[in-house]
C-alpha positions in Angstrom: 23.8 57.6 17.9 22.5 57.8 14.3 23.8 54.3 13.7 21.9 53.0 16.8 18.7 54.6 15.7 19.0 53.1 12.2 19.6 49.6 13.7 16.6 50.0 16.0 14.5 51.1 13.0 15.5 48.1 11.0 14.7 45.8 14.0 11.3 47.4 14.3 10.5 46.7 10.7 11.5 43.1 11.1 9.4 42.8 14.3 6.4 44.4 12.5 6.6 42.0 9.5 7.0 38.9 11.7 4.2 39.8 14.1 1.7 40.7 11.3 2.3 37.5 9.3 2.3 35.3 12.5 -0.9 37.0 13.8 -2.6 36.5 10.4 -1.6 32.9 10.3 -2.9 32.1 13.7 -6.1 34.1 13.0 -7.0 31.9 10.1 -6.1 28.7 12.0 -8.3 29.7 15.0 -11.1 30.7 12.7 -11.2 27.4 10.8 -10.9 25.4 14.0 -13.9 27.2 15.4 -15.9 26.2 12.4 -14.6 22.6 12.3 -14.3 21.8 16.1 -14.6 18.0 15.7 -11.2 17.9 13.9 -9.4 19.4 16.9 -8.9 16.2 18.8 -7.1 14.7 15.8 -4.5 17.4 15.7 -1.1 16.5 17.2 -0.5 17.6 20.7 2.4 19.8 19.6 0.1 21.6 17.1 -2.6 22.1 19.8 0.1 23.5 22.2 1.4 25.9 19.6 -2.0 27.2 18.9 -2.8 27.7 22.6 0.4 29.6 23.1 0.0 31.9 20.1 -3.3 33.7 20.3 -3.6 36.9 18.2 -3.8 39.0 21.4 -0.6 37.5 22.8 1.2 38.1 19.6 0.1 41.8 19.5 1.0 42.4 23.1 4.4 40.9 22.6 4.9 43.2 19.6 4.3 46.2 21.8 6.7 44.9 24.4 9.4 44.2 21.7 9.1 47.6 20.1 9.3 49.3 23.5 12.3 47.3 24.4 14.0 48.5 21.2 13.4 52.0 22.5 14.8 50.8 25.9 11.4 51.2 27.5 8.9 49.0 29.3 5.1 49.5 28.6 2.6 49.7 31.5 -0.4 47.4 31.2 -2.7 50.4 30.5 -0.4 51.5 27.6 -0.7 48.0 26.0 -4.5 48.1 26.2 -4.7 51.7 25.0 -2.4 51.2 22.0 -4.3 48.2 20.9 -7.7 49.9 21.3 -6.7 53.1 19.5 -4.9 51.2 16.7 -8.0 49.1 16.1 -10.1 52.1 15.2 -7.5 53.2 12.6 -6.9 49.8 10.8 -10.0 49.4 8.6 -9.1 48.0 5.2 -11.0 47.3 2.0 -11.3 43.6 1.3 -11.1 42.2 -2.3 -12.6 38.7 -2.1 -11.6 37.8 -5.7 -7.9 38.6 -5.0 -8.0 36.7 -1.7 -9.5 33.6 -3.4 -6.8 33.7 -6.1 -4.0 34.0 -3.6 -5.6 31.3 -1.4 -5.6 28.8 -4.3 -2.1 29.8 -5.3 -0.9 29.4 -1.7 -2.8 26.3 -0.6 -3.4 24.6 -3.9 -6.8 24.1 -5.6 -8.0 21.0 -3.7 -7.2 22.2 -0.2 -8.5 25.7 -1.0 -11.8 24.4 -2.3 -12.2 22.2 0.8 -11.4 25.2 3.0 -13.9 27.5 1.3 -16.5 24.8 1.5 -16.4 24.4 5.2 -15.7 28.0 5.9 -16.5 30.5 3.1 -14.3 33.5 2.6 -16.9 35.9 3.9 -16.8 34.1 7.3 -13.0 34.4 8.0 -11.1 36.4 5.3 -12.2 39.9 6.5 -11.2 39.0 10.1 -7.8 37.6 9.1 -7.0 40.7 6.9 -8.2 42.9 9.8 -5.9 41.1 12.1 -2.9 41.8 9.8 -3.8 45.4 9.5 -4.5 45.8 13.2 -1.2 44.3 14.1 0.6 46.7 11.8 -1.3 49.7 13.3 -0.4 48.5 16.8 3.3 48.3 15.9 3.4 51.6 14.2 1.6 53.3 17.1 3.8 51.6 19.7 6.9 52.9 17.8 5.5 56.4 17.8 4.7 56.2 21.5 8.2 54.8 22.2 9.8 57.8 20.4 7.7 60.2 22.4 8.4 58.4 25.7 12.2 58.7 25.1 11.7 62.5 25.0 10.3 62.4 28.5 6.5 62.5 27.8 4.1 60.6 29.9 1.1 60.7 27.6 0.0 58.8 24.5 0.1 61.0 21.4 -2.9 60.9 19.0 -1.8 58.6 16.1 -1.9 59.9 12.6 -4.4 57.6 10.8 -2.5 57.7 7.5 0.6 56.3 9.2 -1.4 53.4 10.6 -2.9 52.2 7.3 -1.0 49.3 5.9 -0.2 49.9 2.2 -2.3 47.7 0.0 0.6 45.9 -1.7 2.2 45.1 1.6 -1.2 44.0 3.1 -1.7 41.5 0.2 1.9 40.2 0.3 1.9 39.7 4.1 -1.6 38.1 3.9 -0.3 35.6 1.4 2.7 34.9 3.7 0.2 34.3 6.5 -1.7 31.8 4.3 1.6 30.0 3.7 2.5 30.0 7.3 -0.9 28.5 8.3 -0.7 25.8 5.6 0.7 23.0 7.8 -2.2 23.5 10.3 -4.8 23.7 7.6 -3.4 20.6 6.0 -3.6 18.8 9.3 -7.2 19.9 9.7 -7.9 18.6 6.2 -6.4 15.2 7.2 -8.4 15.2 10.5 -11.5 15.9 8.5 -10.8 12.9 6.3 -10.5 10.7 9.4 -13.8 11.9 10.7 -15.5 11.0 7.4 -14.2 7.5 7.6 -15.4 6.9 11.2 
């Protein structure tokens, strides 16, 4: 039994990491596309399809389902909505714009980062992206807590401990940087699409 619990716990950590980075990456992609809509038609159909299938909300809902499944449970629709709503109020994070800019330039390179910040300044999208990473973390942590309570036979959602839902600062920055790197191919394609628009 202890072995199974440990295995489930490890899988939950992997699911959390994957969902947070993926949600952050798609959050930045959607945010930049919203501010640069004329480039969208120039994106490959496969990229557009991937974007349409991976909204932040879909990623977060799937995380709840995945964590419940690891607890051998299935969430009701109201549970998914409630977990997401409660977690959002507990996921506020401080944003260090200087650190984000340095990490952005390190991840994307100076030229692409400068272009990105020109069409969409950090203040427009960085807080949202970091909030998405933090919110996804809180959702996963809360879903895990609920799953543990559910297995004991409870039919109510426990009040989450806010301190357990706050993503540690070092993990937040590391995963945010991973999200930048994951979003790099889409951002590069947007940059290329923007260059085509200028030549037209």
